[in-house]
Each structure stands twice: as structure tokens, then as C-alpha cells.
C-alpha positions in Angstrom: 91.9 103.3 78.4 88.7 101.3 78.6 87.0 103.5 75.9 89.1 102.1 73.1 87.4 99.4 71.1 89.4 96.5 69.7 89.2 96.4 65.9 87.5 99.8 65.8 89.7 102.5 67.4 92.1 103.9 64.8 95.8 104.0 65.7 95.9 107.8 65.1 93.1 108.3 67.7 95.0 106.1 70.1 98.2 108.1 69.8 96.5 111.5 69.9 94.5 110.5 73.1 97.5 109.3 75.1 101.1 110.2 75.4 102.4 106.9 73.9 105.8 105.9 72.5 106.5 103.2 70.1 108.2 100.3 71.9 111.4 98.9 70.2 110.2 95.3 70.6 106.8 93.8 70.7 106.1 90.3 71.9 103.1 90.0 69.7 105.1 90.5 66.4 103.1 93.5 65.4 103.3 97.1 66.7 103.2 98.1 70.4 102.8 101.5 71.9 103.5 102.1 75.6 103.6 104.6 78.5 105.2 104.3 81.9 104.8 106.5 85.0 107.1 106.1 88.0 107.0 107.9 91.3 109.9 110.1 92.3 110.3 107.9 95.3 110.9 104.9 93.1 113.4 106.9 91.0 115.3 107.7 94.2 115.0 104.1 95.4 116.7 102.7 92.3 119.4 105.3 91.9 120.5 105.9 95.4 122.6 103.0 96.8 122.8 104.6 100.2 119.0 104.8 100.4 118.7 101.2 99.3 120.9 100.3 102.2 118.7 102.2 104.7 115.5 100.7 103.3 116.9 97.1 103.7 116.6 97.7 107.4 113.1 97.5 108.9 113.5 100.6 111.1 114.8 102.6 108.1 112.0 101.4 105.9 109.3 102.4 108.5 110.9 105.8 109.0 110.8 106.6 105.3 107.3 105.2 105.1 106.1 107.6 107.8 107.9 110.4 106.0 105.8 109.7 102.9 108.1 107.4 100.9 106.0 105.4 98.4 107.1 103.1 95.6 104.6 103.2 92.7 104.8 102.2 89.1 102.3 102.2 86.3 102.9 100.7 82.8 100.5 100.4 79.9 101.1 98.7 76.6 98.8 98.9 73.5 99.0 96.5 70.6 98.1 97.8 67.1 97.3 95.5 64.2 96.5 96.7 60.7 96.4 100.3 62.1 93.6 99.4 64.6 93.8 99.0 68.3 93.8 95.3 69.1 94.5 94.9 72.9 95.9 96.5 76.0 97.9 95.3 78.9 98.5 97.4 82.0 100.4 96.8 85.2 100.1 98.8 88.5 102.7 98.3 91.2 102.0 99.8 94.6 104.0 99.8 97.8 102.0 97.8 100.3 103.7 99.6 103.2 105.0 96.5 104.9 108.5 95.3 105.3 107.5 91.7 104.6 107.8 89.8 101.3 106.7 90.5 98.6 106.7 94.2 99.7 104.4 95.4 97.0 101.0 94.9 95.4 100.7 94.0 91.7 97.5 94.6 89.7 97.4 93.6 86.1 94.6 93.9 83.5 94.7 92.8 79.8 92.6 92.3 76.8 92.4 88.6 75.8 90.6 86.7 73.0 90.1 83.5 75.1 91.6 81.5 77.9 93.6 78.7 76.2 95.9 78.5 79.3 93.1 78.9 81.8 91.2 75.6 82.3 89.5 76.6 85.6 85.8 76.2 86.1 85.3 79.8 87.0 86.1 80.7 83.4 83.3 78.4 82.2 81.0 80.5 84.4 82.4 83.8 83.2 84.0 83.2 79.8 84.4 86.9 78.8 85.6 88.4 82.1 88.0 86.8 84.6 89.4 87.9 87.9 92.1 85.9 89.7 94.3 86.2 92.8 97.6 84.5 93.2 97.3 81.5 95.5 100.5 82.5 97.5 99.6 86.2 97.8 95.8 86.5 97.4 95.7 90.0 98.9 98.7 91.3 97.1 98.3 90.0 93.5 95.2 90.7 91.4 94.8 89.8 87.7 91.9 90.8 85.5 91.3 89.5 81.9 88.5 90.5 79.6 87.6 89.8 76.0 86.1 92.4 73.6 82.8 90.7 74.3 82.9 91.3 78.0 80.1 93.4 79.6 81.2 97.0 79.7 80.0 97.4 83.3 82.4 94.6 84.4 85.4 95.8 82.4 84.9 99.3 84.0 85.9 97.7 87.3 89.4 97.2 86.1 89.8 101.0 85.4 88.5 102.6 88.5 91.3 102.2 91.1 90.8 103.9 94.4 94.2 105.4 95.1 93.5 107.7 98.1 95.0 105.1 100.4 98.4 105.5 98.7 99.2 108.7 100.6 97.5 108.0 103.9 99.7 107.2 106.9 98.8 103.5 106.9 98.9 103.3 103.1 97.4 100.7 100.8 97.7 97.2 102.2 95.6 95.0 99.9 94.4 95.1 96.3 90.9 95.0 97.7 91.4 98.6 98.9 92.3 99.6 95.3 89.8 97.6 93.2 87.0 96.6 95.6 84.5 96.1 92.7 86.9 93.6 91.0 87.2 91.7 94.2 83.4 91.5 94.5 83.3 90.2 90.9 85.8 87.5 91.7 83.8 86.4 94.8 80.5 86.4 92.8 81.9 84.4 89.9 83.4 81.9 92.3 80.2 81.5 94.3 78.2 80.9 91.2 80.8 78.4 90.0 80.7 76.5 93.3 77.0 76.3 93.3 77.0 74.8 89.8 79.8 72.3 90.5 77.9 71.0 93.5 74.5 70.9 91.8 72.9 67.9 90.1 74.0 69.3 86.7 77.6 70.5 87.2 78.4 70.4 83.5 75.5 72.0 81.6 75.4 72.7 77.9 75.9 76.4 78.4 79.6 75.9 79.2 80.3 74.3 75.9 80.8 77.5 73.7 83.7 78.6 75.9 85.2 75.1 75.5 84.8 75.3 71.7 86.7 78.7 71.7 89.5 77.9 74.1 90.4 74.2 74.2 92.9 73.0 71.6 91.4 69.5 71.2 87.9 68.2 71.3 87.2 64.6 70.7 84.0 62.6 70.3 84.6 59.2 71.8 82.7 56.1 72.9 83.4 54.3 76.2 84.8 50.8 75.3 85.1 49.4 78.7 85.9 50.3 82.3 88.0 48.7 85.0 87.5 48.0 88.7 88.5 50.5 91.4 92.2 50.2 91.9 92.4 50.1 95.7 90.3 49.2 98.7 89.4 52.9 99.2 87.9 53.1 95.7 90.1 56.0 94.9 90.7 55.4 91.2 89.4 53.4 88.3 90.2 53.2 84.6 88.3 53.7 81.4 89.1 53.0 77.7 87.7 54.7 74.7 87.1 54.3 71.0 87.7 57.4 68.9 84.6 58.3 66.8 85.6 61.7 65.5 88.0 64.6 66.0 85.9 67.8 66.3 88.9 70.1 66.9 92.6 69.8 67.0 94.1 66.3 67.3 94.4 63.2 69.4 97.0 64.2 71.9 96.2 61.9 74.8 95.9 58.2 75.5 92.5 56.7 75.1 93.2 53.4 76.8 93.2 52.8 80.5 92.7 56.4 81.4 92.6 56.9 85.2 89.9 58.8 86.9 89.3 59.6 90.6 86.1 58.0 91.8 85.3 61.0 94.0 87.6 63.9 93.3 88.3 66.6 95.8 87.0 70.1 94.9 90.2 72.0 94.0 88.6 75.2 95.3 87.5 73.8 98.6 90.1 71.4 99.9 88.7 68.2 101.3 85.2 68.8 100.2 83.8 66.1 97.8 81.9 67.3 94.7 79.6 65.4 92.5 81.5 63.7 89.7 79.5 63.7 86.5 82.0 61.2 85.1 80.9 58.4 87.5 77.5 57.9 85.7 78.8 59.1 82.4 81.7 56.7 81.8 79.9 53.5 81.2 80.5 51.1 78.2 78.6 52.3 75.2 78.3 55.9 76.3 79.2 58.7 73.8 81.4 61.4 75.4 82.8 64.8 74.4 86.4 65.0 75.6 88.2 68.3 76.1 91.9 68.9 76.4 93.6 70.9 79.2 90.5 71.1 81.4 90.4 70.4 85.2 86.6 70.2 85.7 84.0 68.8 83.3 86.8 67.4 81.1 84.3 64.9 79.7 80.6 65.5 79.2 77.9 63.3 77.8 77.6 63.7 74.0 73.8 64.2 74.1 71.9 65.5 71.1 71.6 68.9 72.6 75.3 69.0 73.6 76.4 68.0 70.1 74.2 70.8 68.6 75.7 73.4 70.9 79.3 72.3 70.4 79.0 72.1 66.6 77.3 75.5 66.4 80.0 77.0 68.6 82.8 75.4 66.6 81.3 76.9 63.4 81.2 80.3 65.0 84.9 79.9 66.1 85.8 79.1 62.5 84.0 82.0 61.2 85.6 84.4 63.6 89.1 83.0 62.7 88.4 83.6 59.0 87.5 87.2 59.7 
């Protein structure tokens, strides 16, 4: 699947290469082709009420597990626009061979063209390739997103599952067993992100092109005034702005008496304090770039270099949209 190039691979080549069927409905409003592969065990599971009753009992589940019962499901969806391959989305569901909830591992991978709903700092560090794990089930749920600009060597990691464990007596227990390279990618990206966020320059200019592409609103503002800390612990203070220019989108937020934590906790490392670039930045008279829907570096100094980077990136975004 990884060899298909968005905007380049023809629909005919896509259909001839894979056993795809046209899907009756497509969430993208264009054309979608799909393929689904289910294990015989899953077919039996869904269509045998007696077997379902047995499997709802721990002992029955373990007996069938040792007999080789495995629930597996693979689904792939390809979107076609103007007779060219545009994106893919696959889902791999594997029995994790435990009786406990959720009872299965879910691995998903998809082509994206940005992260408008993903404001996390790790996506600033790796804007073309993202690996995430569900906070409730970090070992059972793995999601990989990549843009057409992502390095081929990284994208390849989403398409090299190690499935030997599926048929071993113990079975597959974690997504790390199936996609170890993707797990390593996630750890490396997060480590690099943590190092940056705790450095003397947590919000460098190099993160701005990703913001220009993905955030819906970008404002150039000037700090009008700031208020005192609001409690004895110095937890919060307020800042008011004057709008200078809308660089992208619209003004969809208050600009008066905006609350800021004086020393925010690092969301990735609970309880650990991280340097807050806003503390020195939000002083009366300061010019600031303000981004919507961003958890870290939501405001950065509108220095000459930052303005050059953001304006160049916005021009490139506009050019790509026109094409």
C-alpha cells in the first residue's frame, strides 16, 4: 500500500494492483475503494451465539485461545479524487489474547494533509509523521498519521507489521510486538520534543511552518497591559491585547483579560514545571503571534525572523491550496 503516491498513482493502477471494491458511501464526498479481510475465527465468533456464550466465560475464552482461536480483522480504504489516488486509511484489529478489557489491539494508519485537530507539541517536532498511543490503552491502541511529504523511511514503519506472534501460544499482547519501529519513532519524537520544551528556546522559528499549515487562526497582536497574579501562589495572571492584523482565519477568541498560568505543568510529564516562554514575552508593548487551538507555544514573539518565516509559510499554504 505504501508504494502508491498521492496525486500521482492512477485509479486504474490502484484497482489492478489490489482486490478493491467500490464502497457505497464515502465520508470524503468523492470515491472510496476498500478491502476487508476477516479471520475464520472472527466469522465463527460473530455468527455462533453458542460460541459467544462460551467466550464470555474466562475459562472458555482461555480454552479456545489455547486451541488457536484468534480474532483478527484488517480493513483498508483508499480515497480517489479526479481519478488519482489521494489517501489511504487502514485498520488492523488483533486479539490481544487476554480476557480483560478492551480485549483487542487496534492499529490504524492514514494519509493526512495536516493536523488541524492535533495541537500537540510533538507534531511541531514531526509535522509530516505522527505516532500516537491512546492514553487509556497505551499498549493496545496505536495510531500513525503521515502526509505525502513524510520521509519514506518513516512511512515504511507503518507497513511492516510483525505478525508471527499472532499464532504463537502466548499470542500478541501489545502493539509494540507488531510495529516495534513505529513505537521507537514515537519515543524518539517525544524525547526530542521534551528536550526542546525544556530548553532555553522552547518555541523556535522552525515550528512556525507547521502552524501556518494547520492552525485555523493566526493573529498579530500587541500586548496592551497585564494584570497581577491572581492568588498568593502566583498561579495565574491576565493579559490584554490590541489586534494589529489577522494573518489567517478570523478573530475567534477574547483579547482582553486572557488568563495564563504563571508556571504551567508539562502535560507530558505530570507535575514537572517547564519554561514558559510567555512569561517574558507578554509584556506591554510586545508584538506577539497568536495561534488558535494550540496547547504549547500558543503565543510566540513576533520577531523579524518569525514574521518572515510565518509569512513565507502562509504564502506556500495559499499556493498549495490553489493547486
